[in-house]
VEXDREN-2710 file (C-alpha; in Angstrom, 1 decimal):
% VEXDREN-2710
k/r/px/py/pz
1/MET/120.4/103.0/115.2
2/ILE/119.0/101.2/112.2
3/SER/116.7/103.2/109.9
4/ASP/113.2/102.1/109.1
5/LYS/114.2/101.7/105.4
6/ALA/117.1/99.4/106.4
7/ARG/114.8/97.3/108.6
8/LEU/112.3/96.9/105.8
9/LEU/115.1/96.0/103.4
10/ASN/116.3/93.3/105.9
11/GLU/112.9/91.9/106.5
12/VAL/112.0/91.6/102.7
13/SER/115.4/90.1/101.9
14/THR/115.0/87.6/104.7
15/ILE/111.5/86.6/103.6
16/ALA/112.6/86.2/100.0
17/SER/115.6/84.0/101.1
18/VAL/113.2/81.8/103.1
19/ILE/110.8/81.5/100.2
20/ASN/113.6/80.9/97.6
21/PRO/116.9/79.7/99.2
22/ASP/118.6/79.9/95.8
23/ILE/118.0/83.6/95.3
24/ASN/120.9/85.9/94.9
25/GLU/120.5/87.9/98.0
26/LEU/123.1/90.6/97.2
27/LYS/121.4/91.4/93.8
28/LEU/118.0/91.4/95.5
29/THR/119.1/93.7/98.2
30/ARG/120.7/96.1/95.7
31/ARG/117.6/96.2/93.6
32/ILE/115.3/96.8/96.6
33/GLU/117.6/99.6/97.7
34/GLU/117.2/101.2/94.3
35/ILE/113.5/101.0/94.5
36/LEU/113.3/102.2/98.1
37/SER/115.6/105.2/97.4
38/ASN/112.5/106.8/95.8
39/TYR/110.5/106.7/99.0
40/ASP/110.5/108.1/102.5
41/ILE/109.8/105.2/104.8
42/SER/108.9/105.3/108.4
43/LYS/107.5/102.6/110.6
44/LYS/104.0/103.2/112.1
45/SER/104.0/104.1/115.7
46/LYS/101.5/102.3/118.0
47/GLU/99.4/105.5/117.9
48/GLN/99.0/105.2/114.1
49/VAL/97.9/101.6/114.2
50/VAL/94.1/101.3/114.2
51/ASP/92.8/98.4/116.2
52/ASP/89.8/97.2/114.1
53/THR/89.7/93.7/115.6
54/GLU/86.2/94.1/117.1
55/GLU/84.8/95.5/113.9
56/MET/86.4/92.7/111.8
57/ILE/85.0/90.0/114.2
58/THR/81.5/91.5/114.0
59/ALA/81.7/91.6/110.2
60/PHE/82.9/88.0/110.1
61/LEU/80.1/86.8/112.4
62/VAL/77.5/88.7/110.3
63/ALA/78.8/87.1/107.2
64/LYS/78.7/83.6/108.8
65/GLU/75.1/84.2/109.8
66/LEU/74.2/85.0/106.2
67/GLU/75.6/81.6/105.0
END
């Protein structure tokens, strides 16, 4: 089983490689690992994610009405 920290590291490295294909991925990965070692990382569960879609749509529509 892959840890949440390892998943985050993989996602960040992948995104950085897409943005800059010339990046030294090994150096980047090692540096990110150093930084992440200072943190406890866990992925949010579905219960922790707040669905504020309706609130955001309302705020957007109100802002559009003011324009």
